[in-house]
Structures are given as C-alpha cells and as structure tokens.
PyMOL Python script that loads the backbone (N, CA, C, O; Angstrom):
from pymol import cmd

cmd.read_pdbstr("""\
ATOM      1  N   UNK A   1      14.267 -21.270 -13.758  1.00  0.00           N
ATOM      2  CA  UNK A   1      12.978 -21.495 -13.322  1.00  0.00           C
ATOM      3  C   UNK A   1      12.880 -22.400 -12.083  1.00  0.00           C
ATOM      4  O   UNK A   1      11.871 -22.425 -11.378  1.00  0.00           O
ATOM      5  N   UNK A   2      14.003 -23.160 -11.845  1.00  0.00           N
ATOM      6  CA  UNK A   2      14.047 -24.010 -10.688  1.00  0.00           C
ATOM      7  C   UNK A   2      13.954 -23.328  -9.432  1.00  0.00           C
ATOM      8  O   UNK A   2      13.622 -23.948  -8.421  1.00  0.00           O
ATOM      9  N   UNK A   3      14.239 -22.007  -9.406  1.00  0.00           N
ATOM     10  CA  UNK A   3      14.153 -21.262  -8.163  1.00  0.00           C
ATOM     11  C   UNK A   3      12.715 -20.662  -8.014  1.00  0.00           C
ATOM     12  O   UNK A   3      12.445 -20.015  -7.003  1.00  0.00           O
ATOM     13  N   UNK A   4      11.853 -20.847  -8.929  1.00  0.00           N
ATOM     14  CA  UNK A   4      10.469 -20.340  -8.775  1.00  0.00           C
ATOM     15  C   UNK A   4       9.800 -21.127  -7.705  1.00  0.00           C
ATOM     16  O   UNK A   4       9.781 -22.357  -7.682  1.00  0.00           O
ATOM     17  N   UNK A   5       9.219 -20.300  -6.766  1.00  0.00           N
ATOM     18  CA  UNK A   5       8.459 -20.896  -5.613  1.00  0.00           C
ATOM     19  C   UNK A   5       6.925 -20.981  -5.894  1.00  0.00           C
ATOM     20  O   UNK A   5       6.263 -19.949  -6.006  1.00  0.00           O
ATOM     21  N   UNK A   6       6.406 -22.134  -5.998  1.00  0.00           N
ATOM     22  CA  UNK A   6       5.046 -22.275  -6.405  1.00  0.00           C
ATOM     23  C   UNK A   6       4.246 -22.953  -5.246  1.00  0.00           C
ATOM     24  O   UNK A   6       4.642 -24.006  -4.745  1.00  0.00           O
ATOM     25  N   UNK A   7       3.148 -22.341  -4.848  1.00  0.00           N
ATOM     26  CA  UNK A   7       2.260 -22.915  -3.898  1.00  0.00           C
ATOM     27  C   UNK A   7       1.152 -23.677  -4.687  1.00  0.00           C
ATOM     28  O   UNK A   7       0.550 -23.136  -5.614  1.00  0.00           O
ATOM     29  N   UNK A   8       0.917 -24.904  -4.299  1.00  0.00           N
ATOM     30  CA  UNK A   8      -0.117 -25.703  -4.877  1.00  0.00           C
ATOM     31  C   UNK A   8      -1.344 -25.771  -4.037  1.00  0.00           C
ATOM     32  O   UNK A   8      -1.289 -25.903  -2.814  1.00  0.00           O
ATOM     33  N   UNK A   9      -2.486 -25.675  -4.734  1.00  0.00           N
ATOM     34  CA  UNK A   9      -3.801 -25.698  -3.958  1.00  0.00           C
ATOM     35  C   UNK A   9      -4.555 -26.910  -4.593  1.00  0.00           C
ATOM     36  O   UNK A   9      -4.723 -27.005  -5.809  1.00  0.00           O
ATOM     37  N   UNK A  10      -4.978 -27.787  -3.728  1.00  0.00           N
ATOM     38  CA  UNK A  10      -5.696 -29.045  -4.061  1.00  0.00           C
ATOM     39  C   UNK A  10      -4.942 -29.960  -5.001  1.00  0.00           C
ATOM     40  O   UNK A  10      -5.526 -30.450  -5.967  1.00  0.00           O
ATOM     41  N   UNK A  11      -3.636 -30.213  -4.750  1.00  0.00           N
ATOM     42  CA  UNK A  11      -2.780 -31.041  -5.608  1.00  0.00           C
ATOM     43  C   UNK A  11      -3.294 -32.460  -5.723  1.00  0.00           C
ATOM     44  O   UNK A  11      -3.021 -33.098  -6.740  1.00  0.00           O
ATOM     45  N   UNK A  12      -4.024 -33.007  -4.749  1.00  0.00           N
ATOM     46  CA  UNK A  12      -4.416 -34.357  -4.814  1.00  0.00           C
ATOM     47  C   UNK A  12      -5.503 -34.574  -5.867  1.00  0.00           C
ATOM     48  O   UNK A  12      -5.871 -35.714  -6.151  1.00  0.00           O
ATOM     49  N   UNK A  13      -5.999 -33.526  -6.424  1.00  0.00           N
ATOM     50  CA  UNK A  13      -7.045 -33.626  -7.466  1.00  0.00           C
ATOM     51  C   UNK A  13      -6.471 -33.285  -8.825  1.00  0.00           C
ATOM     52  O   UNK A  13      -7.216 -33.246  -9.805  1.00  0.00           O
ATOM     53  N   UNK A  14      -5.143 -33.032  -8.924  1.00  0.00           N
ATOM     54  CA  UNK A  14      -4.564 -32.631 -10.197  1.00  0.00           C
ATOM     55  C   UNK A  14      -4.186 -33.792 -11.045  1.00  0.00           C
ATOM     56  O   UNK A  14      -3.958 -34.889 -10.536  1.00  0.00           O
ATOM     57  N   UNK A  15      -4.111 -33.571 -12.385  1.00  0.00           N
ATOM     58  CA  UNK A  15      -3.635 -34.651 -13.236  1.00  0.00           C
ATOM     59  C   UNK A  15      -2.179 -34.961 -12.977  1.00  0.00           C
ATOM     60  O   UNK A  15      -1.399 -34.046 -12.710  1.00  0.00           O
ATOM     61  N   UNK A  16      -1.795 -36.193 -13.045  1.00  0.00           N
ATOM     62  CA  UNK A  16      -0.412 -36.575 -12.683  1.00  0.00           C
ATOM     63  C   UNK A  16       0.620 -35.860 -13.549  1.00  0.00           C
ATOM     64  O   UNK A  16       1.694 -35.486 -13.079  1.00  0.00           O
ATOM     65  N   UNK A  17       0.276 -35.680 -14.808  1.00  0.00           N
ATOM     66  CA  UNK A  17       1.248 -35.025 -15.756  1.00  0.00           C
ATOM     67  C   UNK A  17       1.531 -33.576 -15.300  1.00  0.00           C
ATOM     68  O   UNK A  17       2.667 -33.118 -15.422  1.00  0.00           O
ATOM     69  N   UNK A  18       0.564 -32.873 -14.798  1.00  0.00           N
ATOM     70  CA  UNK A  18       0.824 -31.554 -14.277  1.00  0.00           C
ATOM     71  C   UNK A  18       1.728 -31.522 -13.069  1.00  0.00           C
ATOM     72  O   UNK A  18       2.668 -30.734 -12.966  1.00  0.00           O
ATOM     73  N   UNK A  19       1.398 -32.417 -12.164  1.00  0.00           N
ATOM     74  CA  UNK A  19       2.272 -32.609 -10.922  1.00  0.00           C
ATOM     75  C   UNK A  19       3.694 -32.934 -11.292  1.00  0.00           C
ATOM     76  O   UNK A  19       4.631 -32.382 -10.715  1.00  0.00           O
ATOM     77  N   UNK A  20       3.869 -33.822 -12.248  1.00  0.00           N
ATOM     78  CA  UNK A  20       5.251 -34.205 -12.709  1.00  0.00           C
ATOM     79  C   UNK A  20       5.969 -33.022 -13.292  1.00  0.00           C
ATOM     80  O   UNK A  20       7.117 -32.770 -12.926  1.00  0.00           O
ATOM     81  N   UNK A  21       5.358 -32.299 -14.165  1.00  0.00           N
ATOM     82  CA  UNK A  21       5.978 -31.166 -14.797  1.00  0.00           C
ATOM     83  C   UNK A  21       6.400 -30.110 -13.676  1.00  0.00           C
ATOM     84  O   UNK A  21       7.545 -29.662 -13.632  1.00  0.00           O
ATOM     85  N   UNK A  22       5.456 -29.761 -12.821  1.00  0.00           N
ATOM     86  CA  UNK A  22       5.800 -28.861 -11.791  1.00  0.00           C
ATOM     87  C   UNK A  22       6.904 -29.257 -10.901  1.00  0.00           C
ATOM     88  O   UNK A  22       7.754 -28.430 -10.570  1.00  0.00           O
ATOM     89  N   UNK A  23       6.939 -30.555 -10.472  1.00  0.00           N
ATOM     90  CA  UNK A  23       7.945 -31.039  -9.589  1.00  0.00           C
ATOM     91  C   UNK A  23       9.346 -31.004 -10.294  1.00  0.00           C
ATOM     92  O   UNK A  23      10.364 -30.771  -9.640  1.00  0.00           O
ATOM     93  N   UNK A  24       9.371 -31.228 -11.567  1.00  0.00           N
ATOM     94  CA  UNK A  24      10.722 -31.226 -12.343  1.00  0.00           C
ATOM     95  C   UNK A  24      11.219 -29.810 -12.618  1.00  0.00           C
ATOM     96  O   UNK A  24      12.406 -29.623 -12.885  1.00  0.00           O
ATOM     97  N   UNK A  25      10.311 -28.774 -12.556  1.00  0.00           N
ATOM     98  CA  UNK A  25      10.666 -27.448 -12.981  1.00  0.00           C
ATOM     99  C   UNK A  25      10.661 -26.358 -11.975  1.00  0.00           C
ATOM    100  O   UNK A  25      11.298 -25.327 -12.191  1.00  0.00           O
ATOM    101  N   UNK A  26       9.971 -26.532 -10.878  1.00  0.00           N
ATOM    102  CA  UNK A  26       9.857 -25.440  -9.900  1.00  0.00           C
ATOM    103  C   UNK A  26      10.052 -25.998  -8.491  1.00  0.00           C
ATOM    104  O   UNK A  26      10.031 -27.204  -8.243  1.00  0.00           O
ATOM    105  N   UNK A  27      10.238 -25.066  -7.619  1.00  0.00           N
ATOM    106  CA  UNK A  27      10.286 -25.407  -6.103  1.00  0.00           C
ATOM    107  C   UNK A  27       8.894 -25.355  -5.540  1.00  0.00           C
ATOM    108  O   UNK A  27       8.334 -24.271  -5.371  1.00  0.00           O
ATOM    109  N   UNK A  28       8.324 -26.496  -5.248  1.00  0.00           N
ATOM    110  CA  UNK A  28       6.971 -26.533  -4.669  1.00  0.00           C
ATOM    111  C   UNK A  28       7.042 -26.212  -3.208  1.00  0.00           C
ATOM    112  O   UNK A  28       7.855 -26.789  -2.485  1.00  0.00           O
ATOM    113  N   UNK A  29       6.204 -25.299  -2.752  1.00  0.00           N
ATOM    114  CA  UNK A  29       6.179 -25.000  -1.332  1.00  0.00           C
ATOM    115  C   UNK A  29       4.810 -25.426  -0.706  1.00  0.00           C
ATOM    116  O   UNK A  29       3.831 -25.719  -1.394  1.00  0.00           O
ATOM    117  N   UNK A  30       4.829 -25.432   0.603  1.00  0.00           N
ATOM    118  CA  UNK A  30       3.616 -25.584   1.376  1.00  0.00           C
ATOM    119  C   UNK A  30       2.871 -24.224   1.366  1.00  0.00           C
ATOM    120  O   UNK A  30       3.196 -23.324   0.592  1.00  0.00           O
ATOM    121  N   UNK A  31       1.882 -24.114   2.237  1.00  0.00           N
ATOM    122  CA  UNK A  31       1.116 -22.936   2.249  1.00  0.00           C
ATOM    123  C   UNK A  31       1.963 -21.769   2.859  1.00  0.00           C
ATOM    124  O   UNK A  31       2.442 -21.845   3.991  1.00  0.00           O
ATOM    125  N   UNK A  32       2.108 -20.764   2.098  1.00  0.00           N
ATOM    126  CA  UNK A  32       2.908 -19.599   2.469  1.00  0.00           C
ATOM    127  C   UNK A  32       2.113 -18.266   2.392  1.00  0.00           C
ATOM    128  O   UNK A  32       2.620 -17.233   1.955  1.00  0.00           O
ATOM    129  N   UNK A  33       0.816 -18.355   2.853  1.00  0.00           N
ATOM    130  CA  UNK A  33       0.063 -17.143   2.822  1.00  0.00           C
ATOM    131  C   UNK A  33      -0.934 -16.916   1.748  1.00  0.00           C
ATOM    132  O   UNK A  33      -1.652 -15.916   1.730  1.00  0.00           O
ATOM    133  N   UNK A  34      -0.976 -17.899   0.810  1.00  0.00           N
ATOM    134  CA  UNK A  34      -1.869 -17.732  -0.273  1.00  0.00           C
ATOM    135  C   UNK A  34      -1.636 -16.487  -1.086  1.00  0.00           C
ATOM    136  O   UNK A  34      -0.487 -16.159  -1.379  1.00  0.00           O
ATOM    137  N   UNK A  35      -2.701 -15.767  -1.468  1.00  0.00           N
ATOM    138  CA  UNK A  35      -2.592 -14.591  -2.306  1.00  0.00           C
ATOM    139  C   UNK A  35      -1.696 -13.556  -1.577  1.00  0.00           C
ATOM    140  O   UNK A  35      -0.936 -12.869  -2.260  1.00  0.00           O
ATOM    141  N   UNK A  36      -1.736 -13.408  -0.272  1.00  0.00           N
ATOM    142  CA  UNK A  36      -0.896 -12.525   0.462  1.00  0.00           C
ATOM    143  C   UNK A  36       0.588 -12.836   0.247  1.00  0.00           C
ATOM    144  O   UNK A  36       1.425 -11.967  -0.002  1.00  0.00           O
ATOM    145  N   UNK A  37       0.857 -14.183   0.365  1.00  0.00           N
ATOM    146  CA  UNK A  37       2.279 -14.643   0.126  1.00  0.00           C
ATOM    147  C   UNK A  37       2.762 -14.286  -1.263  1.00  0.00           C
ATOM    148  O   UNK A  37       3.931 -13.958  -1.470  1.00  0.00           O
ATOM    149  N   UNK A  38       1.851 -14.354  -2.200  1.00  0.00           N
ATOM    150  CA  UNK A  38       2.246 -13.920  -3.605  1.00  0.00           C
ATOM    151  C   UNK A  38       2.508 -12.395  -3.631  1.00  0.00           C
ATOM    152  O   UNK A  38       3.532 -11.934  -4.136  1.00  0.00           O
ATOM    153  N   UNK A  39       1.617 -11.686  -3.108  1.00  0.00           N
ATOM    154  CA  UNK A  39       1.728 -10.177  -3.183  1.00  0.00           C
ATOM    155  C   UNK A  39       2.860  -9.630  -2.434  1.00  0.00           C
ATOM    156  O   UNK A  39       3.350  -8.556  -2.784  1.00  0.00           O
ATOM    157  N   UNK A  40       3.321 -10.292  -1.414  1.00  0.00           N
ATOM    158  CA  UNK A  40       4.525  -9.782  -0.664  1.00  0.00           C
ATOM    159  C   UNK A  40       5.823 -10.511  -1.004  1.00  0.00           C
ATOM    160  O   UNK A  40       6.861 -10.267  -0.390  1.00  0.00           O
ATOM    161  N   UNK A  41       5.756 -11.403  -1.982  1.00  0.00           N
ATOM    162  CA  UNK A  41       6.973 -12.010  -2.504  1.00  0.00           C
ATOM    163  C   UNK A  41       7.481 -13.286  -1.841  1.00  0.00           C
ATOM    164  O   UNK A  41       8.600 -13.714  -2.123  1.00  0.00           O
ATOM    165  N   UNK A  42       6.685 -13.906  -0.966  1.00  0.00           N
ATOM    166  CA  UNK A  42       7.081 -15.157  -0.359  1.00  0.00           C
ATOM    167  C   UNK A  42       7.074 -16.257  -1.364  1.00  0.00           C
ATOM    168  O   UNK A  42       7.911 -17.155  -1.276  1.00  0.00           O
ATOM    169  N   UNK A  43       6.175 -16.244  -2.321  1.00  0.00           N
ATOM    170  CA  UNK A  43       6.045 -17.169  -3.348  1.00  0.00           C
ATOM    171  C   UNK A  43       5.959 -16.493  -4.724  1.00  0.00           C
ATOM    172  O   UNK A  43       5.563 -15.329  -4.792  1.00  0.00           O
ATOM    173  N   UNK A  44       6.309 -17.170  -5.809  1.00  0.00           N
ATOM    174  CA  UNK A  44       6.248 -16.558  -7.112  1.00  0.00           C
ATOM    175  C   UNK A  44       4.935 -16.883  -7.887  1.00  0.00           C
ATOM    176  O   UNK A  44       4.545 -16.184  -8.822  1.00  0.00           O
ATOM    177  N   UNK A  45       4.312 -17.935  -7.462  1.00  0.00           N
ATOM    178  CA  UNK A  45       3.061 -18.307  -8.244  1.00  0.00           C
ATOM    179  C   UNK A  45       2.255 -19.209  -7.325  1.00  0.00           C
ATOM    180  O   UNK A  45       2.760 -19.845  -6.401  1.00  0.00           O
ATOM    181  N   UNK A  46       0.907 -19.219  -7.658  1.00  0.00           N
ATOM    182  CA  UNK A  46      -0.001 -20.120  -7.024  1.00  0.00           C
ATOM    183  C   UNK A  46      -0.762 -20.822  -8.104  1.00  0.00           C
ATOM    184  O   UNK A  46      -1.345 -20.184  -8.981  1.00  0.00           O
ATOM    185  N   UNK A  47      -0.762 -22.162  -8.051  1.00  0.00           N
ATOM    186  CA  UNK A  47      -1.538 -22.895  -8.998  1.00  0.00           C
ATOM    187  C   UNK A  47      -2.694 -23.561  -8.243  1.00  0.00           C
ATOM    188  O   UNK A  47      -2.488 -24.373  -7.341  1.00  0.00           O
ATOM    189  N   UNK A  48      -3.948 -23.181  -8.652  1.00  0.00           N
ATOM    190  CA  UNK A  48      -5.149 -23.697  -7.949  1.00  0.00           C
ATOM    191  C   UNK A  48      -5.855 -24.623  -8.964  1.00  0.00           C
ATOM    192  O   UNK A  48      -6.168 -24.238 -10.090  1.00  0.00           O
ATOM    193  N   UNK A  49      -6.070 -25.782  -8.529  1.00  0.00           N
ATOM    194  CA  UNK A  49      -6.804 -26.701  -9.417  1.00  0.00           C
ATOM    195  C   UNK A  49      -7.540 -27.815  -8.619  1.00  0.00           C
ATOM    196  O   UNK A  49      -7.332 -27.943  -7.413  1.00  0.00           O
ATOM    197  N   UNK A  50      -8.331 -28.555  -9.239  1.00  0.00           N
ATOM    198  CA  UNK A  50      -8.990 -29.650  -8.616  1.00  0.00           C
ATOM    199  C   UNK A  50     -10.476 -29.509  -8.474  1.00  0.00           C
ATOM    200  O   UNK A  50     -11.232 -30.217  -9.138  1.00  0.00           O
ATOM    201  N   UNK A  51     -10.916 -28.603  -7.618  1.00  0.00           N
ATOM    202  CA  UNK A  51     -12.292 -28.415  -7.485  1.00  0.00           C
ATOM    203  C   UNK A  51     -12.879 -27.290  -8.361  1.00  0.00           C
ATOM    204  O   UNK A  51     -12.175 -26.311  -8.607  1.00  0.00           O
ATOM    205  N   UNK A  52     -14.022 -27.372  -8.800  1.00  0.00           N
ATOM    206  CA  UNK A  52     -14.631 -26.404  -9.654  1.00  0.00           C
ATOM    207  C   UNK A  52     -14.980 -25.168  -8.865  1.00  0.00           C
ATOM    208  O   UNK A  52     -15.675 -25.312  -7.859  1.00  0.00           O
ATOM    209  N   UNK A  53     -14.570 -23.974  -9.218  1.00  0.00           N
ATOM    210  CA  UNK A  53     -14.861 -22.829  -8.471  1.00  0.00           C
ATOM    211  C   UNK A  53     -15.722 -21.927  -9.323  1.00  0.00           C
ATOM    212  O   UNK A  53     -15.569 -21.861 -10.542  1.00  0.00           O
ATOM    213  N   UNK A  54     -16.660 -21.208  -8.637  1.00  0.00           N
ATOM    214  CA  UNK A  54     -17.581 -20.358  -9.354  1.00  0.00           C
ATOM    215  C   UNK A  54     -17.005 -18.990  -9.675  1.00  0.00           C
ATOM    216  O   UNK A  54     -15.962 -18.612  -9.143  1.00  0.00           O
ATOM    217  N   UNK A  55     -17.645 -18.285 -10.498  1.00  0.00           N
ATOM    218  CA  UNK A  55     -17.171 -16.947 -10.915  1.00  0.00           C
ATOM    219  C   UNK A  55     -16.993 -16.094  -9.615  1.00  0.00           C
ATOM    220  O   UNK A  55     -16.007 -15.368  -9.484  1.00  0.00           O
ATOM    221  N   UNK A  56     -17.927 -16.189  -8.694  1.00  0.00           N
ATOM    222  CA  UNK A  56     -17.803 -15.358  -7.506  1.00  0.00           C
ATOM    223  C   UNK A  56     -16.618 -15.666  -6.660  1.00  0.00           C
ATOM    224  O   UNK A  56     -16.178 -14.763  -5.949  1.00  0.00           O
ATOM    225  N   UNK A  57     -16.025 -16.889  -6.655  1.00  0.00           N
ATOM    226  CA  UNK A  57     -14.800 -17.331  -6.082  1.00  0.00           C
ATOM    227  C   UNK A  57     -13.635 -16.743  -6.761  1.00  0.00           C
ATOM    228  O   UNK A  57     -12.688 -16.349  -6.080  1.00  0.00           O
ATOM    229  N   UNK A  58     -13.619 -16.644  -8.084  1.00  0.00           N
ATOM    230  CA  UNK A  58     -12.477 -16.210  -8.781  1.00  0.00           C
ATOM    231  C   UNK A  58     -12.453 -14.769  -9.214  1.00  0.00           C
ATOM    232  O   UNK A  58     -11.393 -14.258  -9.576  1.00  0.00           O
ATOM    233  N   UNK A  59     -13.563 -14.106  -9.190  1.00  0.00           N
ATOM    234  CA  UNK A  59     -13.654 -12.707  -9.744  1.00  0.00           C
ATOM    235  C   UNK A  59     -12.719 -11.686  -9.063  1.00  0.00           C
ATOM    236  O   UNK A  59     -12.217 -10.800  -9.755  1.00  0.00           O
ATOM    237  N   UNK A  60     -12.464 -11.763  -7.768  1.00  0.00           N
ATOM    238  CA  UNK A  60     -11.579 -10.799  -7.113  1.00  0.00           C
ATOM    239  C   UNK A  60     -10.063 -11.010  -7.533  1.00  0.00           C
ATOM    240  O   UNK A  60      -9.266 -10.072  -7.501  1.00  0.00           O
ATOM    241  N   UNK A  61      -9.722 -12.233  -7.911  1.00  0.00           N
ATOM    242  CA  UNK A  61      -8.323 -12.577  -8.037  1.00  0.00           C
ATOM    243  C   UNK A  61      -7.637 -11.667  -9.122  1.00  0.00           C
ATOM    244  O   UNK A  61      -6.587 -11.087  -8.848  1.00  0.00           O
ATOM    245  N   UNK A  62      -8.217 -11.548 -10.320  1.00  0.00           N
ATOM    246  CA  UNK A  62      -7.524 -10.757 -11.336  1.00  0.00           C
ATOM    247  C   UNK A  62      -7.345  -9.304 -10.927  1.00  0.00           C
ATOM    248  O   UNK A  62      -6.294  -8.703 -11.149  1.00  0.00           O
ATOM    249  N   UNK A  63      -8.419  -8.739 -10.311  1.00  0.00           N
ATOM    250  CA  UNK A  63      -8.306  -7.323  -9.814  1.00  0.00           C
ATOM    251  C   UNK A  63      -7.182  -7.173  -8.848  1.00  0.00           C
ATOM    252  O   UNK A  63      -6.287  -6.357  -9.070  1.00  0.00           O
ATOM    253  N   UNK A  64      -7.191  -7.953  -7.749  1.00  0.00           N
ATOM    254  CA  UNK A  64      -6.209  -7.812  -6.681  1.00  0.00           C
ATOM    255  C   UNK A  64      -4.754  -8.119  -7.174  1.00  0.00           C
ATOM    256  O   UNK A  64      -3.812  -7.359  -6.952  1.00  0.00           O
ATOM    257  N   UNK A  65      -4.655  -9.245  -7.831  1.00  0.00           N
ATOM    258  CA  UNK A  65      -3.274  -9.627  -8.229  1.00  0.00           C
ATOM    259  C   UNK A  65      -2.703  -8.819  -9.360  1.00  0.00           C
ATOM    260  O   UNK A  65      -1.506  -8.533  -9.367  1.00  0.00           O
ATOM    261  N   UNK A  66      -3.538  -8.435 -10.334  1.00  0.00           N
ATOM    262  CA  UNK A  66      -2.992  -7.559 -11.348  1.00  0.00           C
ATOM    263  C   UNK A  66      -2.617  -6.190 -10.922  1.00  0.00           C
ATOM    264  O   UNK A  66      -1.657  -5.605 -11.422  1.00  0.00           O
ATOM    265  N   UNK A  67      -3.397  -5.657  -9.965  1.00  0.00           N
ATOM    266  CA  UNK A  67      -3.021  -4.393  -9.388  1.00  0.00           C
ATOM    267  C   UNK A  67      -1.709  -4.348  -8.721  1.00  0.00           C
ATOM    268  O   UNK A  67      -1.056  -3.308  -8.628  1.00  0.00           O
ATOM    269  N   UNK A  68      -1.316  -5.529  -8.242  1.00  0.00           N
ATOM    270  CA  UNK A  68       0.016  -5.681  -7.630  1.00  0.00           C
ATOM    271  C   UNK A  68       1.074  -5.993  -8.577  1.00  0.00           C
ATOM    272  O   UNK A  68       2.217  -6.218  -8.179  1.00  0.00           O
ATOM    273  N   UNK A  69       0.738  -6.020  -9.895  1.00  0.00           N
ATOM    274  CA  UNK A  69       1.747  -6.143 -10.922  1.00  0.00           C
ATOM    275  C   UNK A  69       1.974  -7.621 -11.283  1.00  0.00           C
ATOM    276  O   UNK A  69       2.994  -7.921 -11.902  1.00  0.00           O
ATOM    277  N   UNK A  70       1.101  -8.538 -10.938  1.00  0.00           N
ATOM    278  CA  UNK A  70       1.250  -9.925 -11.322  1.00  0.00           C
ATOM    279  C   UNK A  70       0.292 -10.255 -12.392  1.00  0.00           C
ATOM    280  O   UNK A  70      -0.458  -9.383 -12.832  1.00  0.00           O
ATOM    281  N   UNK A  71       0.275 -11.451 -12.831  1.00  0.00           N
ATOM    282  CA  UNK A  71      -0.539 -12.005 -13.969  1.00  0.00           C
ATOM    283  C   UNK A  71      -1.411 -13.111 -13.432  1.00  0.00           C
ATOM    284  O   UNK A  71      -0.958 -13.923 -12.625  1.00  0.00           O
ATOM    285  N   UNK A  72      -2.646 -13.156 -13.863  1.00  0.00           N
ATOM    286  CA  UNK A  72      -3.585 -14.157 -13.560  1.00  0.00           C
ATOM    287  C   UNK A  72      -4.033 -14.816 -14.887  1.00  0.00           C
ATOM    288  O   UNK A  72      -4.497 -14.137 -15.803  1.00  0.00           O
ATOM    289  N   UNK A  73      -3.875 -16.214 -14.968  1.00  0.00           N
ATOM    290  CA  UNK A  73      -4.317 -16.850 -16.146  1.00  0.00           C
ATOM    291  C   UNK A  73      -4.877 -18.278 -15.750  1.00  0.00           C
ATOM    292  O   UNK A  73      -4.734 -18.774 -14.632  1.00  0.00           O
ATOM    293  N   UNK A  74      -5.523 -18.863 -16.798  1.00  0.00           N
ATOM    294  CA  UNK A  74      -5.818 -20.291 -16.601  1.00  0.00           C
ATOM    295  C   UNK A  74      -4.625 -21.107 -16.855  1.00  0.00           C
ATOM    296  O   UNK A  74      -3.572 -20.544 -17.155  1.00  0.00           O
ATOM    297  N   UNK A  75      -4.699 -22.435 -16.759  1.00  0.00           N
ATOM    298  CA  UNK A  75      -3.526 -23.313 -16.962  1.00  0.00           C
ATOM    299  C   UNK A  75      -2.980 -23.282 -18.397  1.00  0.00           C
ATOM    300  O   UNK A  75      -1.840 -23.673 -18.653  1.00  0.00           O
ATOM    301  N   UNK A  76      -3.837 -22.799 -19.342  1.00  0.00           N
ATOM    302  CA  UNK A  76      -3.351 -22.668 -20.753  1.00  0.00           C
ATOM    303  C   UNK A  76      -2.764 -21.281 -21.128  1.00  0.00           C
ATOM    304  O   UNK A  76      -2.356 -21.042 -22.265  1.00  0.00           O
ATOM    305  N   UNK A  77      -2.742 -20.346 -20.079  1.00  0.00           N
ATOM    306  CA  UNK A  77      -2.244 -19.055 -20.251  1.00  0.00           C
ATOM    307  C   UNK A  77      -3.252 -18.036 -20.775  1.00  0.00           C
ATOM    308  O   UNK A  77      -2.927 -16.897 -21.112  1.00  0.00           O
ATOM    309  N   UNK A  78      -4.523 -18.526 -20.825  1.00  0.00           N
ATOM    310  CA  UNK A  78      -5.552 -17.585 -21.257  1.00  0.00           C
ATOM    311  C   UNK A  78      -6.189 -16.858 -20.091  1.00  0.00           C
ATOM    312  O   UNK A  78      -5.798 -17.076 -18.945  1.00  0.00           O
ATOM    313  N   UNK A  79      -7.175 -15.985 -20.359  1.00  0.00           N
ATOM    314  CA  UNK A  79      -7.784 -15.246 -19.265  1.00  0.00           C
ATOM    315  C   UNK A  79      -8.553 -16.140 -18.269  1.00  0.00           C
ATOM    316  O   UNK A  79      -9.279 -17.050 -18.670  1.00  0.00           O
ATOM    317  N   UNK A  80      -8.381 -15.864 -16.982  1.00  0.00           N
ATOM    318  CA  UNK A  80      -8.985 -16.653 -15.978  1.00  0.00           C
ATOM    319  C   UNK A  80     -10.478 -16.642 -16.101  1.00  0.00           C
ATOM    320  O   UNK A  80     -11.105 -17.688 -15.934  1.00  0.00           O
ATOM    321  N   UNK A  81     -11.054 -15.563 -16.373  1.00  0.00           N
ATOM    322  CA  UNK A  81     -12.527 -15.421 -16.355  1.00  0.00           C
ATOM    323  C   UNK A  81     -13.135 -15.180 -17.735  1.00  0.00           C
ATOM    324  O   UNK A  81     -13.830 -14.200 -18.001  1.00  0.00           O
ATOM    325  N   UNK A  82     -12.822 -16.143 -18.581  1.00  0.00           N
ATOM    326  CA  UNK A  82     -13.371 -16.059 -19.950  1.00  0.00           C
ATOM    327  C   UNK A  82     -14.708 -16.860 -19.956  1.00  0.00           C
ATOM    328  O   UNK A  82     -14.944 -17.706 -19.094  1.00  0.00           O
ATOM    329  N   UNK A  83     -15.543 -16.567 -20.929  1.00  0.00           N
ATOM    330  CA  UNK A  83     -16.791 -17.248 -21.082  1.00  0.00           C
ATOM    331  C   UNK A  83     -17.970 -16.615 -20.268  1.00  0.00           C
ATOM    332  O   UNK A  83     -17.804 -15.629 -19.551  1.00  0.00           O
ATOM    333  N   UNK A  84     -19.132 -17.228 -20.423  1.00  0.00           N
ATOM    334  CA  UNK A  84     -20.320 -16.650 -19.764  1.00  0.00           C
ATOM    335  C   UNK A  84     -20.188 -16.779 -18.235  1.00  0.00           C
ATOM    336  O   UNK A  84     -19.510 -17.657 -17.701  1.00  0.00           O
ATOM    337  N   UNK A  85     -20.884 -15.842 -17.574  1.00  0.00           N
ATOM    338  CA  UNK A  85     -20.996 -15.878 -16.141  1.00  0.00           C
ATOM    339  C   UNK A  85     -22.071 -16.961 -15.785  1.00  0.00           C
ATOM    340  O   UNK A  85     -23.184 -16.933 -16.309  1.00  0.00           O
ATOM    341  N   UNK A  86     -21.715 -17.879 -14.911  1.00  0.00           N
ATOM    342  CA  UNK A  86     -22.680 -18.933 -14.415  1.00  0.00           C
ATOM    343  C   UNK A  86     -23.372 -18.427 -13.268  1.00  0.00           C
ATOM    344  O   UNK A  86     -22.768 -17.772 -12.418  1.00  0.00           O
ATOM    345  N   UNK A  87     -24.660 -18.694 -13.177  1.00  0.00           N
ATOM    346  CA  UNK A  87     -25.462 -18.246 -12.011  1.00  0.00           C
ATOM    347  C   UNK A  87     -26.178 -19.495 -11.379  1.00  0.00           C
ATOM    348  O   UNK A  87     -26.902 -19.359 -10.393  1.00  0.00           O
TER     349      UNK A  87
END
""", "prot")
cmd.dss("prot")
cmd.show_as("cartoon", "prot")
cmd.util.cbc("prot")
cmd.orient("prot")
C-alpha cells in the first residue's frame, strides 16, 4: 500500500488523525490532474475532504469514475451519495 499514489484535496481542513494515517500508509502527491489523473493511472486515489459539497458537485463522480472501473465511496467505505437529496 505504500506505493499507492493519493491526491489530497483540501488537506488543511482534514482531521489530523486522517492526515497521519494517510502519510504513514500511502504516497501523497500534489495535483496530478484530478479525476483525469485517476482515470489515466497517474494516481491511484483521490481523497476529497474539508468543505461541504452539494449533491450537484458530487453526482457526476460515481458515474464517471465507476464507468472507468474504479470505486467511489465516502471515508467510511459507504456509498458517496447516500441519503436525501438536498436542494
């Protein structure tokens, strides 16, 4: 797992325990293309946290990323878009 390349988004707003776990277990990268970098293999994962994002911000991610053979989850491993749609 130490060779896993992870791009972090908004790390300054993450809990310190999450940052510690990531730094001990994966290779943290800078920006390498976002979702495009994930889809073409430059990075293995993207962890997005910090600011609250609306349904409309996240709705395209499972469709695009899962069609490419990847997995999209929340930090607990559950579905990214569970619960009611906020308007």
